[in-house]
C-alpha positions, 0 to 999 in steps of 0.5 A: 773085671768090674762085673766079675766077683771074687769066689767065696773064701773057701776057694784059694789059689796057690801060684806054683812054678813059673817058667819063662812062658808058663805059670802053674797054679793049684786051685783049692776048693774047700767049699761043699759045692762045685766052683767055677773060676778064672785065673786073672792075669794083668797083661793077658786074657783070663784063663778059661772058666775052670770047674773045680769040684767040691772039696778038691784041688785043680792044677792049671798050667797056662801060657803067659808072657814075662810081664804078666802078673797074677791078679787073683781069681774071679767067678765065671 
């Protein structure tokens, strides 16, 4: 994680519904440009690189284990 930087402050992530094996997130891009981010989880590899167009929201749902914690988002 040390080599990955945080996205600009105009990109925000909102954790949503968490199931036993899944977790969904909304990634809001309020920036005037497209952003590329990954969702960072504590005990599992990060999500794939997600492309979020300018001024839009992307919904992402992924498989996770029970012990995983949401750590944030990083640029990719």
